[in-house]
GUZAKE-460044 format. One record per atom (N, C-alpha, C): x, y, z; residue in one letter. Coordinates in steps of 0.02 Angstrom, whole numbers, plus 32768, in hexadecimal, padded with zeros to 4 digits. Atoms other than C-alpha are relative to their C-alpha. Layout:
BEGIN
XYZa...
END
This chain:
BEGIN
80097FB9801Em810073A67B01m7FCD801F8017m803C7FD47FF2t805073C97B2Bt8003800F804Bt7FFA7FF47FBFk807C73BE7BE4k80278044800Ck7FDC7FCC8002w810374407BD1w7FD780417FEAw80217FD1801Dl809274AF7B66l7FCE80168038l802D7FE97FD0l800574B07BF1l8022801F8039l7FD57FDD7FC3f808F74D77C73f801380477FF7f7FF37FBB8019f80C875737C14f7FC2802A7FFAf80427FD68001l801375AC7BF7l7FE7800A8049l80197FF37FB7l7FED75987CB1l8033803C8022l7FD47FCF7FE3i808D75FF7CE0i7FF480437FE7i80117FBC8021a805B76877C60a7FBE801C801Ca80457FE97FDEs7FA8768E7CA5s800B801A803Ds7FF47FE77FBCf7FE6769B7D54f802380448005f7FD27FC58006s806A771B7D2Cs7FD0803F7FEEs80247FCD8014s7FE577847CD9s7FD3801F8030s80317FE77FCFc7F7D778F7D72c802B80238040c7FD67FDA7FC6i801477D87DDBi8017803C7FE8i7FEA7FBC8010k8039788E7DD4k804B800C8026k7FB97FF87FEAl80FB789D7DEBl8004803C8023l7FF77FC67FD7g812B791D7E73g803480397FD4g7FCF7FD08017e817879BB7E27e802A801B8027e7FCE7FE27FCFh821479F97E6Bh8001804D7FF6h7FF87FBC7FF9y82217AA77EA7y803C80148026y7FB47FF27FE5s82C57B027ED3s7FF88013804Cs80027FE97FC1s827F7B487F77s7FBE7FF98020s804080087FE3i81D27B6E7FC6i7FCD7FE87FCEi80338020802Cp813D7B147F80p7FC880377FDCp802E7FD6801Fp80C47B677F02p7FC07FFE8022p804680007FE2g80137B947F35g7FF180388032g80147FC97FCFm7FB67C017FB6m80297FF28047m7FE780007FBFw80087C2E8058w7FE08035802Aw80197FD77FCEr7FCF7C8480F7r803F80238025r7FCA7FDE7FDFg804C7D0C8135g7FE580288038g80157FE27FCDv803F7D5781D9v803E8030801Ev7FD97FC87FE7l80937DF78222l7FEA8007804Dl801680007FB5v80977DEB82EBv800E804A8019v80027FBA7FEEl80757E9F8315l800680088050l7FF780027FB6t80657E7E83D3t7FF17FBF8023t800E80397FE3d805E7DF98454d7FC5800C802Ed80357FF57FD1e7FDC7E4F84B7e7FB77FF27FDEe804E80118013l7F207E2184AEl7FDE803C8000l80227FC18004e7EE87ED184D6e7FBA7FFB801Fe804D80117FE7g7E407E7C8522g7FD280047FD0g802C7FF6803Bf7DFE7E878474f7FE77FC27FE4f800D8042801Fd7E007DDF8421d80337FCB800Dd7FC7802F7FEEe7E597D4A8460e80117FD37FC6e7FF0802E803Dk7E567CF983B4k8035802A7FD5k7FD67FDD8032s7EB37D808352s80498008801Bs7FBF7FF67FE9k7F467DA583CAk802580347FE2k7FDF7FCD801Dg7F797E3D8372g802B7FF27FBDg7FDA801A803Be7FB17DDA82D8e7FDF801D7FC1e80187FE48049l7FA17E2C8225l800B7FC67FCAl7FF880378037p7F7F7D9A81A6p7FF880277FB8p80057FF38049f7F8A7DAB80E9f80107FC27FDBf7FF3803B8027n7F8A7D31805Fn802980147FC8n7FDE7FF88044f80007D187FD0f800A7FB57FE0f7FFA803B8022e801E7C9E7F47e80467FF57FE3e7FC2800E801Bv80C17C507F0Dv7FF27FE57FB7v800380168047v80CA7C427E4Fv80457FF87FE4v7FC080138020y815C7BE57DF6y7FF780127FBCy7FFB7FEF8045d818E7C317D51d802C7FCC7FDCd7FD780388017t82147BAB7D35t80057FD28044t7FF280267FBEp82447B197DA9p802B801D8030p7FCC7FDF7FCAd82C97B8B7DF9d7FEE8044800Ad80067FB87FEEs827E7C357E03s7FAA80098004s80477FF37FF2f81CF7C757E44f7FF6804B8018f80177FC37FE2h81737D117E76h7FC77FF88031h80387FFF7FD5l80F17D407EFBl7FCD802B7FE4l803C7FD4800Av80467D897EE4v7FE380028042v801E7FEE7FBFi80077DDB7F80i7FB680167FEEi80517FF1800Bh7F447DE17F93h7FE680308039h80257FD07FD4n7EEE7E737FDFn7FC480167FE3n80407FEE8015g7E377E7F7FB3g80087FE97FB0g7FFE80048044d7E2F7E997EF6d8049800D7FDEd7FBB7FEE8016e7EE87ECB7EEBe80337FC27FFDe7FCD80348005r7F737E557EB3r8042802A7FF9r7FC17FE77FFEi80267E897ED7i80367FCF7FE9i7FCF80338010v80AC7E2E7E79v80438012801Av7FC27FF47FDDv81537E1F7ED6v80337FCB7FD7v7FD6802F8020s81E07DD97E6As804E80068013s7FBF7FF47FE5d827D7E1D7EC8d800B7FD38035d7FF580377FCFi82A17D797F20i803E7FDC7FFEi7FC380218003s83427D267F4Ds7FF97FC58037s7FF8803B7FCFt835F7C777FA7t803F7FE9800At7FC080137FF3g83F87C2B7FF4g7FFF7FDA803Ag7FF4802A7FC9v84377BDD808Dv801B802E8042v7FE17FD87FBFd844A7C378141d802C7FD28023d7FCC80297FE7r84EC7BF08175r7FFD80028047r80037FF07FAEr84D07C338229r7FDA7FC68023r802F80307FDBv84437BB88247v7FF77FC47FDAv800380388026a845B7B3C81BBa7FBD7FF17FDFa8045800A8018r83B27B5F8170r7FF680297FBCr80097FDB8042d83747B9380BCd7FE680428019d80187FBE7FF6s83507C4880B7s7FDF801E7FBFs802A7FDB8038i82E17CBA804Di7FFE804F800Fi80027FB67FF3r82E87D79803Ar7FCA80117FC5r80347FE28030i824A7DD47FE6i800180458009i7FFB7FBA8002d82687E817FB4d7FC780257FEAd802F7FCE8016f81F27F0E7FA7f802780457FE8f7FD37FC6800Dp826C7F897F4Dp7FE480457FFBp80207FC48004i81F580107F31i7FF380248045i800F7FDD7FC2y81CE80287FEAy803E7FEF802Dy7FBC80057FDDd827F7FFC8026d7FF47FD3803Ed801080327FC5s82487F668092s80087FB87FE5s7FFD80488016h82647EA7808Ch7FEA7FD08037h800480357FCEi823D7E0380DEi803C7FD48002i7FC280287FF6q82D37DA6811Bq7FEE7FBF8027q802280397FD4a82A17CF08156a802A7FBE7FE6a7FF080408016q82CF7C3A815Aq7FC67FD77FF2q803B802B8017y82657BB1810Ey80147FB5800Ay7FF8804C8009e82507AF38115e7FBA7FE87FF1e8044801E801Ee81C87A8F80BFe7FCF80347FFDe80397FD4800Cd81287AED80D3d7FFE80348036d7FFB7FC97FCCa815B7B768155a803980367FF8a7FCE7FCE8004i81B47C198150i7FFC802A803Ei7FFC7FD67FC3e81F17C7D81E3e803180338001e7FC07FC88005g82527D2581F1g7FDE80448017g80177FBA7FF0w82367DE081F2w7FEE80267FC6w800D7FCC802Bw81EC7E69818Ew80258037801Aw7FD07FCF7FF8v82767EEE8188v7FF180437FD7v800C7FC38028v824D7FA7815Cv8038802A8008v7FB87FE77FFDr82F47FF48132r7FFE804C800Er7FF97FB97FF3n82C080AB8138n7FE18013803Bn800A7FF47FB3r8287809C81EBr80327FE7802Br7FC780147FDAk830F8096826Bk7FEA7FBC802Ak800080417FDCd831F7FDA82B4d7FB57FE87FFDd8043800F8007y82657FB88276y7FFE7FBA7FE5y801180428016k82357EFF8262k7FCA7FDF8029k803480227FEBi81A17E958280i80037FB17FF0i7FF98044800Dr81A27DDA8296r7FCA7FEA7FD3r802A801E8039f815B7D7681FFf80057FB98000f8006804F8003r811F7CC281E9r7FCB7FF37FC9r80318016803Aa80C57C69815Ba7FFA7FB77FF6a800E8048800El807A7BC0813Dl7FE47FF07FC0l801D80128040h80537B6D809Bh7FC37FDC8003h803B802F800Bg7FA97B288064g7FCB8021802Fg80337FE67FDBq7F427BA180CFq7FEC80427FDEq801A7FCE801Dp7ED77C0E8068p7FD5802E801Fp802D7FD97FD9y7E6D7C5580EBy802D803D801By7FD87FC67FF4r7EA17D08812Ar80047FFF8052r80027FF47FBCf7E6D7D1681E5f7FF57FBF802Bf8011803E7FDDf7E167C7B8224f7FEA7FC47FCFf800F8036802Fq7E057BCC81D9q7FB27FEF8007q804880057FF8t7D537BB68224t7FE380488017t802B7FBA7FF4l7CD57C498234l7FBD7FF2801Al804A80067FE8d7C377C658295d7FD980327FD0d802C7FD2802Ep7BA37CB58232p8004804A8017p7FFB7FB17FF2p7BB57D748226p7FC48014801Dp80357FE27FD7a7B4E7DD382A1a7FE1803A7FDCa801B7FC9802Ca7B2F7E628219a802780007FC5a7FE37FF08048d7B4E7E928165d801680498002d7FEB7FBD7FFFl7BC17F268165l800B80277FC9l80037FDD8047t7BB07F5180AFt7FEC8048800Dt80187FBC8004g7BA7800C8096g80318032801Cg7FD67FC87FE4k7BF380B180DFk7FFB800A8044k7FFD7FFE7FB8w7C2C80CB818Ew80238045800Fw7FDD7FBC7FE3d7C51817581EAd80307FE58032d7FD2801E7FC7c7CEC8141824Ec802B80388014c7FCD7FD67FDCt7D54819B82CCt80387FD6801Ft7FC680227FE6f7E07816682F5f80228030802Df7FDF7FD67FD0g7E688199838Ag7FCF801E8035g80327FE77FD3i7DCE81A383F8i801D800B8051i7FE97FF57FBBe7E3A819E8495e803080348000e7FCF7FC58007t7EA38238845At7FD580418001t80277FBC8004e7E7982EF8461e7FF780157FB6e80147FF1804Ee7E7F82F9839Ce7FF27FC17FDCe800D803A8025p7E1D826C835Ap7FF280167FB7p800D7FF28040t7E0E8260829Bt7FCB7FD67FDFt8030801A8020r7D85822D822Er80137FE17FBBr7FF580208040s7D8281B08198s7FBE7FE67FEAs803680268019i7D04815B8131i80127FBE7FE8i7FFB8043800Eg7CF980A1812Dg7FD97FE97FC8g80288016803Be7CC38050808De800B7FB57FF8e7FF880457FF4f7CA47F99809Df7FCA7FE07FCDf8033802D8023v7C547F0D8029v80087FB4801Ev7FFF80407FE0q7C267E678086q7FDC7FD67FE0q802380348019e7BF87DC4803Fe800D7FC78034e7FF880337FC9g7BD67D4580C4g802D8013803Ag7FD17FE87FDAn7C657D478137n8039802D7FE9n7FCA7FE18028h7CDD7D9180B9h7FF980507FFBh800E7FBE8006i7CF27E4D80BFi804080277FE6i7FCD7FDD801Ct7D5C7EC88058t7FEE804D800Ct800B7FBB7FFFg7D6E7F8D805Eg803B8026800Bg7FC87FD57FEBt7DD1801F8099t7FE580348029t80147FBE7FD9f7DD080BC8101f802380367FD6f7FE57FC8802Bl7DE5816080A7l7FF0803F8027l800A7FC07FEBs7DFB821380E0s801480337FD4s7FED7FD98033p7E2182B3808Ap804B80007FF6p7FC37FFD800Dt7ED582908094t801B7FBF7FE1t7FEB8041801Bg7ED881DB804Fg7FD77FC78014g8026803E7FEFd7E9D812E805Dd80327FCA8021d7FD380377FE6d7ED7808A80B0d80027FC87FCDd7FF780308037r7ED38030800Br7FD57FC0800Br802E80408004f7E8C7F7B7FF5f80027FD78042f800280287FBEl7E5A7F2D809Dl7FD57FC27FEFl802D80418007e7E137E7680A7e80027FE58047e800B80247FB2g7DD67E15813Fg7FC17FDD7FFCg803A801A7FEDv7D437DCB8188v7FD580168037v80347FF07FC7v7CA97DE181F7v7FF97FBD8025v800780327FDAn7CB77D5D8276n7FD18001803Cn80307FF37FD4g7C1B7D5682DAg7FF380488013g80107FB77FF8d7C157E03832Bd804780277FFEd7FB97FE08005r7CD37E29830Ar801180097FB2r7FE67FEC804Bl7D147E8B826Al80517FF67FFDl7FB680068004h7DC77E628238h801580147FB5h7FEA7FEA8043l7E207EBA81A4l804C800C8005l7FBC7FFF8001s7ED57EBC816Es801980117FB6s7FE77FF48044v7F447EF980E4v804E8003800Cv7FBD7FFA800Df80017ED980B5f801580047FC0f7FE67FF48048d80577F1A801Dd804B800E8001d7FBA7FEF8001g810B7F2F8051g801080468021g7FFF7FC57FE7s80EA7FD58096s7FCE800D803Fs802D80017FD2h80487FD880F0h7FFB7FBB8024h801080377FDDa80297F5B817Ba7FCA80168038a803A7FE17FD8y7F7B7F8981C2y7FD57FCA8013y8032802D7FE3l7F0A7F278235l7FC780218020l803D7FE27FE6y7E587F55825Fy7FDC7FCB8023y8034802A7FDAe7DEF7EFD82E1e7FD180288027e803D7FDB7FE2a7D467F2C8322a7FCC7FCD8019a803B80267FE8k7CB47EE98385k7FC580237FE6k803A7FE68018i7C0A7EFE8339i7FCD800B8040i80297FFF7FBDl7BA27F4483CEl7FAF7FF47FEFl804A800D800Ap7AE57F1B83E6p7FDE80337FE1p801D7FC78028d7AB97FC4839Dd800D80067FBBd7FE98001803Eg7B157F9C8301g803E80257FF4g7FC87FDC800Fq7BA7800F831Cq803B7FD88007q7FBB80227FF9l7C627FDE831Cl80258024802El7FCD7FE77FD2t7CE27FF5839Dt803D7FD18003t7FC8802F8002g7D957FB0838Eg803F80258003g7FAE7FEC7FF6i7E557FC3837Ei801780027FB4i7FD87FFA8041y7EBB7FF882E5y804F80038013y7FB980027FF2r7F717FCE82E2r802580077FB8r7FCF7FFF8033s7FF780068264s80437FE98012s7FC180227FEDg80887F938269g80037FF5804Bg7FFB80067FBFn80CD7F7F8315n800D8040802Fn7FE87FBA7FE1h80EB803E8335h7FC5802A8011h80377FCF7FEEf803B80868340f7FBC7FD68009f803A80237FEBk7F9480518389k7FD780328013k802F7FD67FECt7EF780B483A1t7FB67FDA7FFDt8045801C7FF9y7E37809283C7y7FD380257FCBy802F7FDB8031w7DAB80B9834Ew7FBC7FEC8008w804980168002e7CF180B2833Ce7FDB80157FB8e80227FF4803Eg7C7580B982ABg7FBE7FF07FFEg804680098006k7BC480D28283k7FE4800D7FBAk801280038041r7B6680AA81E3r7FE180487FE9r80137FC18021s7B4E81488171s80087FFB7FBFs7FFE800D804Ad7B23812280C2d800180447FDBd7FFF7FC28023s7B1381D98099s8041802A800Cs7FC47FD77FF6i7BC3821680DCi802580047FBCi7FD47FF48035e7C3082668056e804B80188012e7FB47FF17FECl7CEA82818053l800B804F800Bl7FF87FB27FF9k7CD883408044k7FE280198042k801C7FE87FBBs7C75834A80E8s80367FFA8033s7FC480067FCDl7D1A831A813Bl802F80277FEFl7FC87FD28012g7D7F839780E1g800B7FFE7FB5g7FFD7FFF8043d7D9183CE802Bd804E7FF97FEDd7FB980078016p7E35838F7FD9p802080427FE1p7FEC7FC38020l7E3B842E7F79l8008803D8027l80057FC77FD2g7E33849F8013g80367FEC8044g7FD8800E7FC7l7EA984498092l8047801E7FFCl7FC77FE08014t7F4D848A8044t7FF4803F7FD6t80147FC58023i7F4A85408012i804A802D7FFCi7FC47FDA8008m7FC985C87FD3m7FF680358042m80057FC97FD6n7FF786498058n7FF780477FE1n800E7FC18022n7FF486CF7FD4n7FFC7FEE7FB1n800B80038043d7FE786EA7F1Ad80407FFD7FD7d7FBB7FF78024e80A486E77EF0e80077FC07FD4e7FED802C8033v80EC867B7E65v801D7FC08027v7FEC80347FDDf810C85C77E9Ef80487FF27FE3f7FB480118010t81CE859C7EA3t800F7FC08018t7FE780407FEEl822584FB7EA7l804A7FF67FDDl7FC68013801Fa82DC84D97E86a80297FD6802Ea7FDC80397FDDl832884317ECBl80207FD37FD9l7FE08037802Bp83A583AA7E96p7FDA7FC07FF6p802080468005d836583067E4Fd80327FD2801Dd7FD980357FE2a83AE825E7E80a804B80027FE4a7FBC8004801Ak8445827B7E0Ck80288048800Ak7FDB7FBA7FEDg846F832B7E51g7FE980357FD3g800F7FCC8030n841D838F7DBBn7FD2802B801Cn802C7FCD7FE0l83CA842E7DF2l7FBE7FFD7FD8l80437FFD801Ei831384267DC7i7FDB80428019i80227FBB7FF2d82CE84DE7DB7d7FC880027FD6d803580058024i822084E67D85i7FEF80417FD6i80067FBF8029s823485957D40s803980057FC5s7FC380008030q82CD85617CD0q7FF77FC47FC6q7FF28039802Bg82EE84F27C3Ag7FC07FE97FE5g8036801D801Fq826A847E7BF3q7FC18004802Bq80327FFA7FD2l81FE849C7C88l7FE1804B7FFAl800E7FB38006a81F3855F7C67a7FC0800B7FD3a803B7FEA8037g814D85A67C1Bg7FD57FC07FFEg802B80318009k80F285027C34k7FCF7FF28038k8027801A7FC4p805F84C77CA0p80207FC88020p7FDE803F7FD4k809884497D27k7FDC7FEE8033k801E801B7FC4i806383DC7DB1i80437FEC8029i7FD080157FCAi80D383D27E4Ei7FE37FC48027i801B80327FDDq80B883307EA0q802C7FF98048q7FE37FFF7FC5i80E783317F5Ci7FF57FB6801Ci800280487FFEm810E827A7F85m80397FDF8030m7FCD80237FE6g817781F47FD7g80047FBD7FE9g7FFE8044801At81B6814B7F9At7FE47FD08032t801880277FC8w817C8100803Fw7FB77FFF8006w80417FF77FFDc80CF81318022c7FCD7FDE7FCFc802D80238039p804C80B87FD2p7FD2802B7FE5p80347FD68025n7FCC813F7FB0n8028802E7FC8n7FD17FDB8039c805B81A27F4Ec80067FCF7FCCc7FF180368032k808381007EFAk7FC17FFB7FCEk803680048020d7FCE80F27EC6d7FF180407FD3d800A7FC9802Ce7FC281A87E89e80347FFE7FC9e7FCE80048037t8067818F7E28t7FED7FD77FC9t801D802D8036a801980FA7DCFa7FCC801C7FDDa802A7FDA802Af7F9181687DA2f8012802D7FD6f7FE67FCF8026l7FF681F17D64l80267FD97FC4l7FD88025803Fl805E816F7CF5l7FC97FE67FD6l80338015802Ds7FB9812A7CB5s7FE580387FD7s80187FCA8021y7F8181D77C83y803380197FC7y7FC77FEE8033l802A81FB7C2Cl7FFF7FC87FC5l800080368035k801881547BCCk7FBF800B7FD5k80377FFC802Fe7F6881817B91e7FFF80437FDFe7FEF7FB78021n7FA1823A7B65n804280057FF4n7FB87FFA8012s804682347B10s801680477FFDs7FF37FBF7FFFd804582E97B00d7FCF802B8030d80337FE27FD0p7FF083277B9Dp7FFB80518007p7FF77FBB7FFFg802383DE7B8Fg8012801E803Dg7FE37FEB7FC6f806D83ED7C3Af803A7FD6801Df7FC580267FE5e810183B17C9Ce7FF17FEA804Ce800D801B7FBEi810983537D42i80457FFE8024i7FBD80027FD3v819783617DCCv7FE87FE4803Fv800980237FBCg819282EE7E66g80318024802Bg7FD37FE87FC8v81D583317F07v7FF57FD6803Dv800580377FD5s81FF82A77F7Bs801A800B8040s7FE77FF67FC1f820D82A88036f80087FBD8020f7FEF80417FF1e825F820E807Ee80007FF4804Be7FF480137FBBr826281B28124r80477FF98013r7FB580097FFCh831C81938111h801F804B8013h7FE47FBF7FF0t837A821B816Ct804B80067FDEt7FCA7FFB802Ed841481F0810Dd7FF580097FBFd800F7FE68043t8416824F806Et80137FCF7FC3t7FEC80318034t847181C9800At7FC67FC47FF5t803680378006k83F28142803Dk7FC280197FE3k80417FE2801Ba835F81B88016a800680077FB4a7FFA7FF5804Di839E81E27F6Ci80077FB97FDAi80038044801Fa83BF81257F47a7FB97FEA7FFDa804780138003a830A81037F7Aa7FD880227FCBa801C7FE28035i82CF81817EFFi800E7FE27FB9i7FE7800F8042e833A814A7E70e7FDE7FB17FF6e8019803E8009t82FA80907E92t7FB980067FEDt80447FEE8011y824780CE7E96y7FF280167FC3y80097FE58046k825281327DF7k80127FC37FC5k7FF7803A8026s82A3809A7DA7s7FD17FC57FFBs802C803D7FFCk823480127DDDk7FB980197FE1k80447FE88013m8195807A7DB5m800180207FBBm7FF77FE78049q81E680B97D0Aq7FDF80457FFFq80217FB97FF7i81B8816F7D36i802980297FCBi7FD87FD7802Dp81EC81E47CABp800A80478014p7FF47FBA7FEAy81DD82857D04y803280078039y7FD880007FC4p825982CC7D82p7FE27FFC8042p80187FFE7FB9i824F82B27E37i803E801B802Ai7FD17FDF7FD7v82B583267EA8v7FFD7FE68048v800580107FB4y82E783077F60y7FEB8038802Ay80157FC37FD7g829483767FD7g80157FFE8048g7FE980007FBBg82D28333807Cg7FE17FC38027g8022802A7FD8t828D82CC810At7FB980028000t803E8003800Cn81DF829A8113n7FD88029803Bn801E7FD77FCCd81B7830481AFd7FDB803C7FDBd80307FC78022k81248375817Ak8015804D800Bk7FE67FBF7FF1k8168840C81D2k803A80137FD7k7FC47FF38026k820D83FD817Dk7FEC800E7FB6k80157FF98042a81B483E080D7a7FE080427FF1a801E7FC18006g8159847D80F5g803080377FF0g7FD07FD0800Ce81F984E180F4e801C80067FB8e7FE98007804Av821D84A7803Fv7FC4802C7FD7v80397FDB801Af817084FD8014f7FEA80368030f80187FCF7FD5p816685978074p7FC680247FECp803B7FDC8019m80E485DE8005m7FBA7FD78011m804180227FE5l806885568048l7FF680068046l80107FFB7FB9n800B855880ECn801C7FCB8026n7FDC803A7FE3k805084AD810Dk7FFF7FC07FD5k80078043801Av807083FB80C7v7FD77FD88028v803080267FDCv7FD783A180FEv800A7FB37FF9v7FFA80458003a7FEB82FD80B0a80327FEB7FBEa7FD8801C8039y804F828B803Cy7FCC7FCC7FE5y7FE87FD78036p802182897FAEp7FD980467FF7p80207FC98014t7FF383347F75t800F801B7FBEt7FF67FE58044l7FDB837E7EC9l7FFE804A7FF6l800A7FB4800Ei7FFC84357E96i7FFD800D7FBAi800B7FF18050f7FBC84737DF1f801680467FF3f7FE07FBD8012l802485047DA8l7FF0800E7FB8l800B7FE58047d7FFD856D7D0Dd8046800C7FE2d7FC27FEE8021k807C85A97C97k802E802B8023k7FD97FCE7FE5q80AF86357CFCq80157FE6804Cq7FF6801F7FB9n80C285BB7D9Bn7FDA8020802Dn80357FE87FCFk802A86067DEDk7FD47FC08010k802680387FECv7FCA85887E51v7FB580077FE9v8041800D801Av7F26854B7DFEv7FD47FE6802Fv802080207FC9a7EF984D17E87a802F7FCB801Ea7FD480317FDDi7F40845A7F0Ei7FCB7FCB8019i802880327FECh7EF883B47F28h80257FDA8035h7FE180247FCEt7F2483657FCBt7FEA7FB6800At8012803C7FF1g7F2582AB7FE4g7FEE7FDD7FB5g8019802C803Cf7EEA821E7F6Bf7FD17FD0800Cf803780417FF6s7E4F81B47F65s800E7FD07FC5s7FE6802E802Bg7E9C811C7F11g7FCA7FC57FDEg80308032801Fp7E5280867EACp7FD87FD18030p802580267FCCa7E1980357F4Da7FBF8020801Aa80317FD87FDEt7D9A80BB7F76t7FCF800F7FC5t80317FF1802Ds7CF680F57F24s800C804B7FE7s7FEC7FC0800Fg7D4681A47F13g803380047FC4g7FD480058031y7DBE816F7E8Dy7FE8801B7FBAy80227FE0803Da7D4D81927DF4a7FFB80498004a800A7FB68001a7D28823E7E3Da804280267FF6a7FBB7FDA8006f7DDE82687E56f801A7FFA7FB7f7FE580058049k7E0882337D9Ak7FDB803F7FE1k80297FCC802Ce7D7A82AE7D62e801C80488018e7FE57FBA7FDDe7DBE83367DDBe804A80127FDCe7FBD7FFA801Df7E6F831E7D9Cf7FFD80187FB6f80077FED8047n7E38832F7CE3n7FE880437FFDn80187FB88005a7DD983D17D0Ca803780318019a7FCF7FD27FEBl7E67841B7D6Al803D80037FC7l7FD37FFF8037v7EE483EF7CD9v7FE980287FCAv80237FD68032t7E6D84417C5Dt8008804E8014t7FFA7FB97FE9k7E6A84DE7CD1k8045801A7FFFk7FB77FEE7FFCm7F2884DF7CECm801280117FBFm7FDE7FF48048k7F4A84D67C2Ek7FDD80477FDFk80277FCD8024s7ECC855C7C01s801A8043801As7FE67FC47FDFr7F2085E37C6Dr8040801B7FE6r
END
């Protein structure tokens, strides 16, 4: 009897030291390293990067049979829960589809064990897709091993993009570096590039962001005089060269005042009458919109800066249940098919739980968008906010948006509050 008791005690003790493997229905949980292959060309810039845009995401299981992703870009965490798995019978492999419904894009891929391979597909661009692959258990972003950084790039930078063109543009680089790790953004009077993350590896700077819409890759060399020179890629459709020099005193308004970029051609009353996604005519001079101050938001569902601005407006409405003004969104879409464009607006409005109307303005070509607003000098950027008084007279027009990734976000919120007060007082 004693022998059997000792035997069972030993078995129990041994079993307590073993962590039984958990069963998961598809890909394993934990950190993954995803890569978008933007180009196979080396460009003579950095033989290590090869034009690959890396980003990190975490797989989190809610139940043994369901999970969501959390994409990491600097301080931002993007939860992605529109995921489906199955079997691709054409190749007899397990498949996964990761949807970004707000941006009308998705990742379609096959997976096995610790690897995923497929395509990122942007549905509102014709025949647009980029090869995607990911490996489990790789928490680093660019390189597994790093050389000591040649410089600390923390601070503001006066940057010029398109230096090879006849019309280069200026932006402000804002970086925070700790060791090799660096985060930051680029901002201009018309918007910002949101949450960038990367490394300083020796004398090379690498930054990237992927959020379902943005796919940006910045690479630069730190020159002996401390300046930066490099390449910027947006997806696989755009590439340009850029340079930057440290300038801690540079301010956004020195590049252009957001309140002066878009102006009225005359002092006429602002008019707008367009159908919403359900076909209802929204006329700002009629019905519940008549005789009230209002904000017109020029936007697009494909635009991450517009999404950030929309999130700000929603938070403002949540904090001010009776704001004393109305909001109307005017969305310009990449889809040339009206049915698809309206469907994108409906999905956007539903997913973001937007209480105010959004009307369809047409395609996102800025020249054509300008035809919807003949009273404006032009449509400069998405997004743009137009502040109207009770008589639909323009109080102010704010072009672009400095989002939560920038140092200008707090200043924007103060300016917004001041413009709302001015709009309501007239």
